[in-house]
N, CA, C and O atoms as a GROMACS GRO file, in nm:
protein
  584
    1MET      N    1  -3.713   0.040  -0.190
    1MET     CA    2  -3.635  -0.031  -0.290
    1MET      C    3  -3.508   0.045  -0.327
    1MET      O    4  -3.404  -0.016  -0.351
    2ASN      N    5  -3.516   0.177  -0.332
    2ASN     CA    6  -3.396   0.256  -0.363
    2ASN      C    7  -3.287   0.235  -0.259
    2ASN      O    8  -3.169   0.232  -0.292
    3ASP      N    9  -3.327   0.222  -0.132
    3ASP     CA   10  -3.226   0.200  -0.027
    3ASP      C   11  -3.149   0.072  -0.051
    3ASP      O   12  -3.028   0.068  -0.034
    4LEU      N   13  -3.220  -0.035  -0.091
    4LEU     CA   14  -3.154  -0.162  -0.117
    4LEU      C   15  -3.057  -0.149  -0.233
    4LEU      O   16  -2.946  -0.200  -0.227
    5THR      N   17  -3.098  -0.081  -0.338
    5THR     CA   18  -3.011  -0.060  -0.454
    5THR      C   19  -2.887   0.019  -0.414
    5THR      O   20  -2.776  -0.015  -0.456
    6THR      N   21  -2.905   0.123  -0.334
    6THR     CA   22  -2.792   0.204  -0.288
    6THR      C   23  -2.697   0.120  -0.205
    6THR      O   24  -2.575   0.130  -0.221
    7GLU      N   25  -2.751   0.038  -0.114
    7GLU     CA   26  -2.666  -0.044  -0.030
    7GLU      C   27  -2.584  -0.144  -0.112
    7GLU      O   28  -2.471  -0.175  -0.075
    8ILE      N   29  -2.637  -0.192  -0.220
    8ILE     CA   30  -2.567  -0.289  -0.304
    8ILE      C   31  -2.462  -0.220  -0.391
    8ILE      O   32  -2.351  -0.273  -0.406
    9THR      N   33  -2.494  -0.106  -0.449
    9THR     CA   34  -2.402  -0.043  -0.543
    9THR      C   35  -2.288   0.032  -0.476
    9THR      O   36  -2.179   0.038  -0.533
   10GLU      N   37  -2.308   0.089  -0.357
   10GLU     CA   38  -2.200   0.165  -0.294
   10GLU      C   39  -2.076   0.080  -0.266
   10GLU      O   40  -1.966   0.124  -0.298
   11PRO      N   41  -2.089  -0.040  -0.206
   11PRO     CA   42  -1.967  -0.121  -0.188
   11PRO      C   43  -1.901  -0.158  -0.320
   11PRO      O   44  -1.778  -0.165  -0.328
   12THR      N   45  -1.981  -0.181  -0.424
   12THR     CA   46  -1.925  -0.214  -0.554
   12THR      C   47  -1.840  -0.098  -0.606
   12THR      O   48  -1.732  -0.120  -0.660
   13GLU      N   49  -1.888   0.024  -0.589
   13GLU     CA   50  -1.810   0.141  -0.632
   13GLU      C   51  -1.683   0.154  -0.549
   13GLU      O   52  -1.577   0.186  -0.603
   14MET      N   53  -1.691   0.128  -0.417
   14MET     CA   54  -1.573   0.136  -0.334
   14MET      C   55  -1.469   0.034  -0.380
   14MET      O   56  -1.350   0.065  -0.388
   15VAL      N   57  -1.514  -0.087  -0.408
   15VAL     CA   58  -1.424  -0.191  -0.456
   15VAL      C   59  -1.358  -0.147  -0.586
   15VAL      O   60  -1.237  -0.158  -0.601
   16LYS      N   61  -1.438  -0.098  -0.677
   16LYS     CA   62  -1.384  -0.052  -0.805
   16LYS      C   63  -1.279   0.057  -0.783
   16LYS      O   64  -1.174   0.056  -0.846
   17ASN      N   65  -1.308   0.149  -0.694
   17ASN     CA   66  -1.215   0.259  -0.670
   17ASN      C   67  -1.084   0.212  -0.608
   17ASN      O   68  -0.978   0.260  -0.647
   18ILE      N   69  -1.090   0.120  -0.512
   18ILE     CA   70  -0.965   0.073  -0.452
   18ILE      C   71  -0.885  -0.008  -0.553
   18ILE      O   72  -0.762  -0.002  -0.554
   19ASN      N   73  -0.953  -0.083  -0.639
   19ASN     CA   74  -0.882  -0.156  -0.744
   19ASN      C   75  -0.819  -0.059  -0.843
   19ASN      O   76  -0.705  -0.079  -0.886
   20ASN      N   77  -0.892   0.045  -0.881
   20ASN     CA   78  -0.836   0.146  -0.971
   20ASN      C   79  -0.717   0.217  -0.906
   20ASN      O   80  -0.615   0.242  -0.970
   21LEU      N   81  -0.732   0.249  -0.778
   21LEU     CA   82  -0.623   0.314  -0.707
   21LEU      C   83  -0.500   0.225  -0.703
   21LEU      O   84  -0.388   0.271  -0.726
   22THR      N   85  -0.520   0.096  -0.674
   22THR     CA   86  -0.410   0.001  -0.670
   22THR      C   87  -0.340  -0.006  -0.806
   22THR      O   88  -0.217  -0.006  -0.812
   23GLU      N   89  -0.418  -0.012  -0.912
   23GLU     CA   90  -0.359  -0.016  -1.047
   23GLU      C   91  -0.279   0.110  -1.078
   23GLU      O   92  -0.171   0.102  -1.136
   24MET      N   93  -0.332   0.226  -1.038
   24MET     CA   94  -0.260   0.351  -1.062
   24MET      C   95  -0.127   0.354  -0.987
   24MET      O   96  -0.025   0.396  -1.041
   25VAL      N   97  -0.129   0.309  -0.862
   25VAL     CA   98  -0.008   0.309  -0.781
   25VAL      C   99   0.094   0.211  -0.838
   25VAL      O  100   0.214   0.241  -0.843
   26ILE      N  101   0.049   0.094  -0.881
   26ILE     CA  102   0.140  -0.002  -0.943
   26ILE      C  103   0.201   0.058  -1.070
   26ILE      O  104   0.320   0.040  -1.096
   27GLY      N  105   0.122   0.130  -1.147
   27GLY     CA  106   0.174   0.199  -1.265
   27GLY      C  107   0.281   0.300  -1.229
   27GLY      O  108   0.382   0.312  -1.299
   28CYS      N  109   0.260   0.373  -1.120
   28CYS     CA  110   0.362   0.468  -1.074
   28CYS      C  111   0.489   0.396  -1.032
   28CYS      O  112   0.599   0.441  -1.064
   29ALA      N  113   0.475   0.284  -0.961
   29ALA     CA  114   0.592   0.206  -0.918
   29ALA      C  115   0.668   0.152  -1.038
   29ALA      O  116   0.791   0.153  -1.040
   30ILE      N  117   0.595   0.106  -1.138
   30ILE     CA  118   0.660   0.055  -1.260
   30ILE      C  119   0.739   0.166  -1.328
   30ILE      O  120   0.849   0.143  -1.377
   31GLU      N  121   0.683   0.285  -1.333
   31GLU     CA  122   0.754   0.398  -1.395
   31GLU      C  123   0.882   0.431  -1.318
   31GLU      O  124   0.985   0.457  -1.380
   32VAL      N  125   0.876   0.430  -1.186
   32VAL     CA  126   0.996   0.454  -1.105
   32VAL      C  127   1.100   0.347  -1.134
   32VAL      O  128   1.218   0.377  -1.153
   33HIS      N  129   1.057   0.222  -1.136
   33HIS     CA  130   1.150   0.111  -1.160
   33HIS      C  131   1.208   0.117  -1.301
   33HIS      O  132   1.326   0.091  -1.322
   34ARG      N  133   1.124   0.150  -1.397
   34ARG     CA  134   1.169   0.161  -1.536
   34ARG      C  135   1.275   0.270  -1.549
   34ARG      O  136   1.372   0.254  -1.624
   35THR      N  137   1.258   0.378  -1.477
   35THR     CA  138   1.351   0.491  -1.484
   35THR      C  139   1.480   0.464  -1.408
   35THR      O  140   1.588   0.496  -1.458
   36LEU      N  141   1.470   0.407  -1.288
   36LEU     CA  142   1.588   0.390  -1.202
   36LEU      C  143   1.653   0.254  -1.209
   36LEU      O  144   1.774   0.242  -1.194
   37GLY      N  145   1.573   0.150  -1.232
   37GLY     CA  146   1.624   0.014  -1.229
   37GLY      C  147   1.652  -0.032  -1.087
   37GLY      O  148   1.632   0.044  -0.993
   38PRO      N  149   1.699  -0.155  -1.071
   38PRO     CA  150   1.730  -0.207  -0.937
   38PRO      C  151   1.865  -0.157  -0.887
   38PRO      O  152   1.943  -0.100  -0.964
   39GLY      N  153   1.891  -0.178  -0.757
   39GLY     CA  154   2.023  -0.152  -0.702
   39GLY      C  155   2.038  -0.028  -0.617
   39GLY      O  156   2.147  -0.003  -0.566
   40LEU      N  157   1.932   0.050  -0.599
   40LEU     CA  158   1.942   0.169  -0.516
   40LEU      C  159   1.888   0.142  -0.376
   40LEU      O  160   1.837   0.033  -0.349
   41LEU      N  161   1.900   0.240  -0.289
   41LEU     CA  162   1.848   0.227  -0.154
   41LEU      C  163   1.696   0.242  -0.152
   41LEU      O  164   1.638   0.308  -0.239
   42GLU      N  165   1.634   0.180  -0.053
   42GLU     CA  166   1.489   0.189  -0.036
   42GLU      C  167   1.443   0.334  -0.029
   42GLU      O  168   1.339   0.369  -0.086
   43SER      N  169   1.518   0.417   0.040
   43SER     CA  170   1.478   0.557   0.056
   43SER      C  171   1.472   0.630  -0.078
   43SER      O  172   1.388   0.719  -0.095
   44ALA      N  173   1.558   0.595  -0.172
   44ALA     CA  174   1.555   0.658  -0.304
   44ALA      C  175   1.427   0.619  -0.378
   44ALA      O  176   1.362   0.705  -0.438
   45TYR      N  177   1.391   0.492  -0.373
   45TYR     CA  178   1.268   0.447  -0.440
   45TYR      C  179   1.146   0.511  -0.376
   45TYR      O  180   1.053   0.552  -0.445
   46GLU      N  181   1.146   0.519  -0.244
   46GLU     CA  182   1.033   0.579  -0.174
   46GLU      C  183   1.015   0.725  -0.214
   46GLU      O  184   0.904   0.770  -0.243
   47THR      N  185   1.124   0.800  -0.216
   47THR     CA  186   1.118   0.941  -0.253
   47THR      C  187   1.071   0.958  -0.397
   47THR      O  188   0.987   1.044  -0.425
   48CYS      N  189   1.124   0.878  -0.487
   48CYS     CA  190   1.084   0.887  -0.628
   48CYS      C  191   0.940   0.841  -0.649
   48CYS      O  192   0.870   0.897  -0.734
   49LEU      N  193   0.896   0.741  -0.574
   49LEU     CA  194   0.758   0.697  -0.585
   49LEU      C  195   0.664   0.808  -0.536
   49LEU      O  196   0.558   0.829  -0.596
   50CYS      N  197   0.701   0.877  -0.430
   50CYS     CA  198   0.620   0.991  -0.384
   50CYS      C  199   0.612   1.099  -0.492
   50CYS      O  200   0.507   1.158  -0.514
   51ARG      N  201   0.723   1.123  -0.557
   51ARG     CA  202   0.723   1.222  -0.667
   51ARG      C  203   0.630   1.178  -0.779
   51ARG      O  204   0.554   1.258  -0.833
   52GLU      N  205   0.635   1.049  -0.814
   52GLU     CA  206   0.551   0.997  -0.921
   52GLU      C  207   0.403   1.004  -0.882
   52GLU      O  208   0.318   1.036  -0.965
   53LEU      N  209   0.372   0.974  -0.757
   53LEU     CA  210   0.233   0.984  -0.709
   53LEU      C  211   0.183   1.128  -0.719
   53LEU      O  212   0.069   1.152  -0.757
   54SER      N  213   0.270   1.223  -0.685
   54SER     CA  214   0.230   1.363  -0.694
   54SER      C  215   0.209   1.406  -0.839
   54SER      O  216   0.122   1.488  -0.867
   55LEU      N  217   0.288   1.353  -0.930
   55LEU     CA  218   0.270   1.384  -1.072
   55LEU      C  219   0.136   1.332  -1.125
   55LEU      O  220   0.083   1.384  -1.223
   56HIS      N  221   0.082   1.229  -1.059
   56HIS     CA  222  -0.048   1.173  -1.096
   56HIS      C  223  -0.160   1.230  -1.010
   56HIS      O  224  -0.272   1.179  -1.012
   57ALA      N  225  -0.129   1.336  -0.935
   57ALA     CA  226  -0.226   1.406  -0.851
   57ALA      C  227  -0.295   1.314  -0.750
   57ALA      O  228  -0.414   1.329  -0.722
   58LEU      N  229  -0.219   1.219  -0.695
   58LEU     CA  230  -0.271   1.130  -0.592
   58LEU      C  231  -0.231   1.183  -0.455
   58LEU      O  232  -0.116   1.219  -0.433
   59PHE      N  233  -0.326   1.187  -0.363
   59PHE     CA  234  -0.298   1.229  -0.226
   59PHE      C  235  -0.223   1.117  -0.155
   59PHE      O  236  -0.262   1.001  -0.165
   60PHE      N  237  -0.116   1.151  -0.083
   60PHE     CA  238  -0.039   1.049  -0.011
   60PHE      C  239   0.029   1.111   0.109
   60PHE      O  240   0.046   1.233   0.118
   61GLU      N  241   0.067   1.025   0.202
   61GLU     CA  242   0.143   1.065   0.320
   61GLU      C  243   0.265   0.974   0.328
   61GLU      O  244   0.253   0.852   0.318
   62CYS      N  245   0.382   1.034   0.346
   62CYS     CA  246   0.506   0.956   0.356
   62CYS      C  247   0.548   0.946   0.503
   62CYS      O  248   0.530   1.039   0.581
   63GLN      N  249   0.604   0.830   0.537
   63GLN     CA  250   0.656   0.806   0.671
   63GLN      C  251   0.553   0.842   0.779
   63GLN      O  252   0.584   0.912   0.876
   64LYS      N  253   0.433   0.794   0.759
   64LYS     CA  254   0.322   0.820   0.852
   64LYS      C  255   0.341   0.737   0.980
   64LYS      O  256   0.350   0.615   0.973
   65PRO      N  257   0.348   0.804   1.096
   65PRO     CA  258   0.363   0.730   1.221
   65PRO      C  259   0.245   0.636   1.246
   65PRO      O  260   0.130   0.670   1.218
   66ILE      N  261   0.275   0.519   1.299
   66ILE     CA  262   0.172   0.420   1.332
   66ILE      C  263   0.182   0.392   1.482
   66ILE      O  264   0.284   0.342   1.531
   67ALA      N  265   0.075   0.425   1.554
   67ALA     CA  266   0.073   0.400   1.697
   67ALA      C  267   0.034   0.255   1.724
   67ALA      O  268  -0.040   0.194   1.647
   68LEU      N  269   0.086   0.203   1.830
   68LEU     CA  270   0.053   0.068   1.874
   68LEU      C  271  -0.031   0.083   2.000
   68LEU      O  272   0.014   0.144   2.098
   69GLU      N  273  -0.152   0.028   1.998
   69GLU     CA  274  -0.235   0.033   2.118
   69GLU      C  275  -0.224  -0.100   2.191
   69GLU      O  276  -0.245  -0.207   2.134
   70TYR      N  277  -0.191  -0.089   2.318
   70TYR     CA  278  -0.177  -0.209   2.400
   70TYR      C  279  -0.251  -0.188   2.531
   70TYR      O  280  -0.216  -0.101   2.611
   71LYS      N  281  -0.352  -0.270   2.553
   71LYS     CA  282  -0.433  -0.266   2.674
   71LYS      C  283  -0.481  -0.125   2.706
   71LYS      O  284  -0.471  -0.078   2.819
   72GLY      N  285  -0.535  -0.060   2.602
   72GLY     CA  286  -0.596   0.071   2.620
   72GLY      C  287  -0.502   0.189   2.619
   72GLY      O  288  -0.545   0.303   2.638
   73VAL      N  289  -0.374   0.164   2.596
   73VAL     CA  290  -0.276   0.274   2.594
   73VAL      C  291  -0.209   0.278   2.458
   73VAL      O  292  -0.162   0.176   2.407
   74LYS      N  293  -0.205   0.398   2.398
   74LYS     CA  294  -0.134   0.414   2.271
   74LYS      C  295   0.014   0.436   2.299
   74LYS      O  296   0.052   0.524   2.376
   75LEU      N  297   0.094   0.355   2.234
   75LEU     CA  298   0.239   0.361   2.253
   75LEU      C  299   0.306   0.401   2.123
   75LEU      O  300   0.270   0.353   2.015
   76ASP      N  301   0.403   0.489   2.133
   76ASP     CA  302   0.481   0.526   2.015
   76ASP      C  303   0.605   0.438   2.014
   76ASP      O  304   0.701   0.461   2.088
   77CYS      N  305   0.601   0.337   1.928
   77CYS     CA  306   0.713   0.242   1.919
   77CYS      C  307   0.802   0.270   1.798
   77CYS      O  308   0.892   0.192   1.768
   78GLY      N  309   0.776   0.379   1.730
   78GLY     CA  310   0.860   0.414   1.616
   78GLY      C  311   0.820   0.351   1.484
   78GLY      O  312   0.893   0.360   1.386
   79TYR      N  313   0.702   0.286   1.480
   79TYR     CA  314   0.657   0.228   1.354
   79TYR      C  315   0.611   0.338   1.260
   79TYR      O  316   0.549   0.436   1.301
   80ARG      N  317   0.642   0.320   1.132
   80ARG     CA  318   0.600   0.418   1.030
   80ARG      C  319   0.561   0.344   0.904
   80ARG      O  320   0.630   0.253   0.859
   81ALA      N  321   0.450   0.386   0.847
   81ALA     CA  322   0.410   0.335   0.715
   81ALA      C  323   0.493   0.412   0.613
   81ALA      O  324   0.502   0.535   0.620
   82ASP      N  325   0.552   0.342   0.518
   82ASP     CA  326   0.632   0.412   0.416
   82ASP      C  327   0.546   0.515   0.344
   82ASP      O  328   0.581   0.633   0.340
   83ILE      N  329   0.434   0.471   0.288
   83ILE     CA  330   0.344   0.561   0.215
   83ILE      C  331   0.200   0.512   0.235
   83ILE      O  332   0.173   0.392   0.228
   84ILE      N  333   0.111   0.606   0.260
   84ILE     CA  334  -0.032   0.576   0.259
   84ILE      C  335  -0.094   0.664   0.151
   84ILE      O  336  -0.081   0.786   0.154
   85VAL      N  337  -0.161   0.600   0.055
   85VAL     CA  338  -0.219   0.671  -0.059
   85VAL      C  339  -0.369   0.684  -0.038
   85VAL      O  340  -0.439   0.586  -0.012
   86ASP      N  341  -0.417   0.806  -0.050
   86ASP     CA  342  -0.560   0.837  -0.046
   86ASP      C  343  -0.626   0.785   0.083
   86ASP      O  344  -0.745   0.754   0.083
   87LYS      N  345  -0.550   0.777   0.189
   87LYS     CA  346  -0.598   0.728   0.319
   87LYS      C  347  -0.662   0.590   0.312
   87LYS      O  348  -0.739   0.553   0.400
   88ARG      N  349  -0.630   0.513   0.204
   88ARG     CA  350  -0.692   0.382   0.184
   88ARG      C  351  -0.594   0.272   0.149
   88ARG      O  352  -0.626   0.154   0.168
   89LEU      N  353  -0.477   0.305   0.099
   89LEU     CA  354  -0.384   0.205   0.049
   89LEU      C  355  -0.247   0.224   0.113
   89LEU      O  356  -0.185   0.330   0.099
   90LEU      N  357  -0.199   0.121   0.183
   90LEU     CA  358  -0.070   0.127   0.249
   90LEU      C  359   0.036   0.066   0.159
   90LEU      O  360   0.018  -0.044   0.106
   91LEU      N  361   0.147   0.137   0.142
   91LEU     CA  362   0.258   0.088   0.060
   91LEU      C  363   0.378   0.064   0.149
   91LEU      O  364   0.419   0.151   0.225
   92GLU      N  365   0.435  -0.054   0.137
   92GLU     CA  366   0.558  -0.086   0.206
   92GLU      C  367   0.664  -0.107   0.098
   92GLU      O  368   0.657  -0.202   0.020
   93VAL      N  369   0.762  -0.018   0.096
   93VAL     CA  370   0.866  -0.017  -0.007
   93VAL      C  371   0.988  -0.094   0.043
   93VAL      O  372   1.033  -0.074   0.156
   94LYS      N  373   1.040  -0.182  -0.042
   94LYS     CA  374   1.159  -0.260  -0.009
   94LYS      C  375   1.260  -0.252  -0.123
   94LYS      O  376   1.224  -0.225  -0.238
   95ALA      N  377   1.386  -0.275  -0.089
   95ALA     CA  378   1.493  -0.288  -0.188
   95ALA      C  379   1.583  -0.400  -0.137
   95ALA      O  380   1.694  -0.377  -0.090
   96VAL      N  381   1.533  -0.523  -0.148
   96VAL     CA  382   1.601  -0.641  -0.094
   96VAL      C  383   1.619  -0.745  -0.206
   96VAL      O  384   1.554  -0.738  -0.310
   97ASP      N  385   1.708  -0.840  -0.181
   97ASP     CA  386   1.731  -0.945  -0.280
   97ASP      C  387   1.605  -1.026  -0.307
   97ASP      O  388   1.576  -1.063  -0.420
   98GLN      N  389   1.531  -1.053  -0.201
   98GLN     CA  390   1.412  -1.137  -0.214
   98GLN      C  391   1.317  -1.105  -0.099
   98GLN      O  392   1.361  -1.088   0.015
   99LEU      N  393   1.188  -1.097  -0.129
   99LEU     CA  394   1.089  -1.076  -0.024
   99LEU      C  395   1.080  -1.203   0.061
   99LEU      O  396   1.088  -1.314   0.009
  100ALA      N  397   1.064  -1.184   0.190
  100ALA     CA  398   1.055  -1.296   0.284
  100ALA      C  399   0.921  -1.289   0.358
  100ALA      O  400   0.850  -1.189   0.351
  101ALA      N  401   0.891  -1.396   0.429
  101ALA     CA  402   0.766  -1.402   0.506
  101ALA      C  403   0.756  -1.288   0.607
  101ALA      O  404   0.646  -1.240   0.635
  102VAL      N  405   0.868  -1.244   0.661
  102VAL     CA  406   0.867  -1.135   0.758
  102VAL      C  407   0.816  -1.005   0.695
  102VAL      O  408   0.755  -0.923   0.764
  103HIS      N  409   0.841  -0.984   0.566
  103HIS     CA  410   0.792  -0.865   0.497
  103HIS      C  411   0.641  -0.869   0.484
  103HIS      O  412   0.574  -0.767   0.503
  104ASP      N  413   0.586  -0.987   0.452
  104ASP     CA  414   0.440  -1.004   0.447
  104ASP      C  415   0.380  -0.978   0.584
  104ASP      O  416   0.278  -0.909   0.596
  105ALA      N  417   0.442  -1.033   0.688
  105ALA     CA  418   0.392  -1.015   0.824
  105ALA      C  419   0.394  -0.868   0.864
  105ALA      O  420   0.302  -0.819   0.930
  106GLN      N  421   0.499  -0.797   0.824
  106GLN     CA  422   0.509  -0.654   0.855
  106GLN      C  423   0.395  -0.577   0.789
  106GLN      O  424   0.331  -0.494   0.853
  107LEU      N  425   0.369  -0.604   0.663
  107LEU     CA  426   0.260  -0.536   0.592
  107LEU      C  427   0.126  -0.566   0.658
  107LEU      O  428   0.047  -0.474   0.681
  108LEU      N  429   0.100  -0.692   0.689
  108LEU     CA  430  -0.026  -0.728   0.754
  108LEU      C  431  -0.039  -0.663   0.891
  108LEU      O  432  -0.148  -0.618   0.928
  109SER      N  433   0.069  -0.658   0.966
  109SER     CA  434   0.066  -0.592   1.098
  109SER      C  435   0.036  -0.443   1.083
  109SER      O  436  -0.044  -0.388   1.158
  110TYR      N  437   0.099  -0.379   0.987
  110TYR     CA  438   0.075  -0.237   0.964
  110TYR      C  439  -0.070  -0.212   0.921
  110TYR      O  440  -0.130  -0.113   0.961
  111LEU      N  441  -0.125  -0.301   0.839
  111LEU     CA  442  -0.265  -0.287   0.800
  111LEU      C  443  -0.355  -0.294   0.923
  111LEU      O  444  -0.447  -0.213   0.939
  112LYS      N  445  -0.330  -0.390   1.010
  112LYS     CA  446  -0.410  -0.405   1.132
  112LYS      C  447  -0.398  -0.282   1.220
  112LYS      O  448  -0.499  -0.230   1.268
  113LEU      N  449  -0.276  -0.233   1.240
  113LEU     CA  450  -0.254  -0.119   1.328
  113LEU      C  451  -0.316   0.010   1.275
  113LEU      O  452  -0.362   0.094   1.352
  114THR      N  453  -0.316   0.026   1.143
  114THR     CA  454  -0.372   0.148   1.083
  114THR      C  455  -0.522   0.139   1.059
  114THR      O  456  -0.587   0.242   1.040
  115GLY      N  457  -0.576   0.018   1.059
  115GLY     CA  458  -0.718   0.002   1.029
  115GLY      C  459  -0.747   0.002   0.880
  115GLY      O  460  -0.863   0.007   0.839
  116LEU      N  461  -0.642  -0.003   0.798
  116LEU     CA  462  -0.660  -0.008   0.653
  116LEU      C  463  -0.680  -0.153   0.609
  116LEU      O  464  -0.641  -0.245   0.680
  117ASN      N  465  -0.742  -0.172   0.493
  117ASN     CA  466  -0.772  -0.306   0.444
  117ASN      C  467  -0.680  -0.355   0.334
  117ASN      O  468  -0.662  -0.476   0.317
  118VAL      N  469  -0.620  -0.263   0.259
  118VAL     CA  470  -0.543  -0.304   0.140
  118VAL      C  471  -0.402  -0.246   0.147
  118VAL      O  472  -0.383  -0.129   0.181
  119GLY      N  473  -0.305  -0.331   0.114
  119GLY     CA  474  -0.166  -0.287   0.114
  119GLY      C  475  -0.088  -0.350   0.000
  119GLY      O  476  -0.122  -0.459  -0.047
  120LEU      N  477   0.016  -0.281  -0.042
  120LEU     CA  478   0.107  -0.332  -0.143
  120LEU      C  479   0.247  -0.340  -0.086
  120LEU      O  480   0.295  -0.246  -0.023
  121LEU      N  481   0.310  -0.452  -0.109
  121LEU     CA  482   0.450  -0.471  -0.077
  121LEU      C  483   0.523  -0.461  -0.210
  121LEU      O  484   0.496  -0.539  -0.302
  122ILE      N  485   0.615  -0.365  -0.221
  122ILE     CA  486   0.682  -0.339  -0.349
  122ILE      C  487   0.833  -0.350  -0.330
  122ILE      O  488   0.894  -0.269  -0.260
  123ASN      N  489   0.894  -0.450  -0.394
  123ASN     CA  490   1.039  -0.469  -0.388
  123ASN      C  491   1.099  -0.421  -0.520
  123ASN      O  492   1.080  -0.482  -0.625
  124PHE      N  493   1.173  -0.311  -0.512
  124PHE     CA  494   1.232  -0.250  -0.632
  124PHE      C  495   1.364  -0.314  -0.673
  124PHE      O  496   1.416  -0.282  -0.780
  125ASN      N  497   1.418  -0.403  -0.592
  125ASN     CA  498   1.552  -0.455  -0.619
  125ASN      C  499   1.550  -0.583  -0.702
  125ASN      O  500   1.626  -0.676  -0.676
  126LEU      N  501   1.464  -0.588  -0.802
  126LEU     CA  502   1.455  -0.701  -0.893
  126LEU      C  503   1.460  -0.651  -1.037
  126LEU      O  504   1.430  -0.535  -1.065
  127ARG      N  505   1.498  -0.740  -1.126
  127ARG     CA  506   1.503  -0.702  -1.267
  127ARG      C  507   1.365  -0.668  -1.321
  127ARG      O  508   1.348  -0.573  -1.398
  128MET      N  509   1.267  -0.746  -1.280
  128MET     CA  510   1.128  -0.719  -1.322
  128MET      C  511   1.046  -0.687  -1.198
  128MET      O  512   1.033  -0.770  -1.108
  129LEU      N  513   0.991  -0.567  -1.192
  129LEU     CA  514   0.918  -0.523  -1.074
  129LEU      C  515   0.798  -0.614  -1.045
  129LEU      O  516   0.762  -0.633  -0.929
  130SER      N  517   0.737  -0.668  -1.148
  130SER     CA  518   0.619  -0.753  -1.128
  130SER      C  519   0.650  -0.873  -1.038
  130SER      O  520   0.560  -0.926  -0.973
  131HIS      N  521   0.776  -0.917  -1.034
  131HIS     CA  522   0.814  -1.028  -0.947
  131HIS      C  523   0.829  -0.985  -0.801
  131HIS      O  524   0.841  -1.069  -0.712
  132GLY      N  525   0.828  -0.854  -0.778
  132GLY     CA  526   0.844  -0.802  -0.642
  132GLY      C  527   0.720  -0.733  -0.589
  132GLY      O  528   0.729  -0.656  -0.494
  133LEU      N  529   0.605  -0.760  -0.649
  133LEU     CA  530   0.480  -0.698  -0.605
  133LEU      C  531   0.392  -0.799  -0.534
  133LEU      O  532   0.370  -0.910  -0.584
  134ARG      N  533   0.342  -0.760  -0.418
  134ARG     CA  534   0.244  -0.843  -0.346
  134ARG      C  535   0.134  -0.752  -0.295
  134ARG      O  536   0.160  -0.645  -0.241
  135ARG      N  537   0.011  -0.797  -0.311
  135ARG     CA  538  -0.105  -0.723  -0.262
  135ARG      C  539  -0.168  -0.803  -0.150
  135ARG      O  540  -0.195  -0.922  -0.166
  136LYS      N  541  -0.192  -0.739  -0.038
  136LYS     CA  542  -0.255  -0.803   0.078
  136LYS      C  543  -0.384  -0.732   0.110
  136LYS      O  544  -0.392  -0.609   0.104
  137VAL      N  545  -0.486  -0.810   0.146
  137VAL     CA  546  -0.617  -0.756   0.179
  137VAL      C  547  -0.661  -0.815   0.312
  137VAL      O  548  -0.662  -0.936   0.331
  138LEU      N  549  -0.698  -0.728   0.405
  138LEU     CA  550  -0.755  -0.771   0.533
  138LEU      C  551  -0.906  -0.762   0.524
  138LEU      O  552  -0.960  -0.677   0.452
  139GLY      N  553  -0.975  -0.847   0.596
  139GLY     CA  554  -1.121  -0.842   0.599
  139GLY      C  555  -1.182  -0.955   0.520
  139GLY      O  556  -1.113  -1.044   0.470
  140ARG      N  557  -1.313  -0.950   0.509
  140ARG     CA  558  -1.384  -1.053   0.435
  140ARG      C  559  -1.348  -1.046   0.288
  140ARG      O  560  -1.329  -0.938   0.232
  141SER      N  561  -1.339  -1.162   0.225
  141SER     CA  562  -1.298  -1.168   0.086
  141SER      C  563  -1.401  -1.105  -0.008
  141SER      O  564  -1.366  -1.065  -0.119
  142ASP      N  565  -1.528  -1.095   0.035
  142ASP     CA  566  -1.628  -1.034  -0.052
  142ASP      C  567  -1.632  -0.883  -0.034
  142ASP      O  568  -1.703  -0.815  -0.108
  143ASP      N  569  -1.555  -0.829   0.063
  143ASP     CA  570  -1.551  -0.684   0.081
  143ASP      C  571  -1.470  -0.614  -0.028
  143ASP      O  572  -1.507  -0.508  -0.077
  144ILE      N  573  -1.359  -0.676  -0.066
  144ILE     CA  574  -1.268  -0.618  -0.164
  144ILE      C  575  -1.221  -0.728  -0.257
  144ILE      O  576  -1.167  -0.829  -0.213
  145SER      N  577  -1.241  -0.706  -0.385
  145SER     CA  578  -1.198  -0.809  -0.481
  145SER      C  579  -1.050  -0.797  -0.507
  145SER      O  580  -0.989  -0.692  -0.485
  146LEU      N  581  -0.994  -0.905  -0.554
  146LEU     CA  582  -0.850  -0.905  -0.587
  146LEU      C  583  -0.828  -0.903  -0.734
  146LEU      O  584  -0.713  -0.903  -0.780
   0.00000   0.00000   0.00000
């Protein structure tokens, strides 16, 4: 009976943790946006977001190379994830007038290539950052709550 209880509670804890992580990262992005406002280059927001993540003692990797595997061969095509937080959450940073379908497709492709399930698309070039946030989840809907 203990095994069944463990099997049920462990995914619930994982879900809670990824949701908490997502909330913390969004809080960091809001702080960067509140401090800098819109109108800067994507690279500036990315650098400042990395600084904010480090101030919150979150583990992250910037400009992480993403290999593309094609028919059993790994190819270096120059793809890079802007930021991967805690080896579980992929962040794609933008500074554009408006997010487009191609940005969603890019995030989903990067999630597939990295094997990660959860990603955030963050567009800093808006008056209100909440209008530029999108969360994408790969996998079964009962694996990770939204």
